[in-house]
C-alpha positions, 0 to 999 in steps of 0.5 A: 500500500505504501508504494501505491501512495508514493505513485499517487503522490503526483496523481491525486490532489494533495488534500485527498492524498493527505487524508488517505495517508494519514488514515493508514499512518494511524492504522499502523500506529494502532498495530504498533501498540498491539501484539506483534512479532519482532519482524512485524514490528520492524516492518510496521516501523518502516511503514510508519516512517515512510508514511510520516515522510509522505505526510510531511511532503503532502503537508508542505504541498498544502502549505502547512510546514508545521507537520514536519518535525522542527529540528534545531541544529546545534553548532559544534565547536571543537574544544581545546583537545579537538573533541566536540 
């Protein structure tokens, strides 16, 4: 299903795609909260990541940059020993 969403990204209006992807992302989250094998958890986490990334791109296309996580970049300067 994730690959279908990737194909639909450029074919469907972003608002309709966003709703469908968000619905699946929430379903994956519910599965992650339930019982599953280690292999299933690995796959579910991968799907969750892909769907979250797609949601971020769709939110951006819809003009809502707030969906993407905000990351602060910290400037690292080497200390006297050369370590950071």
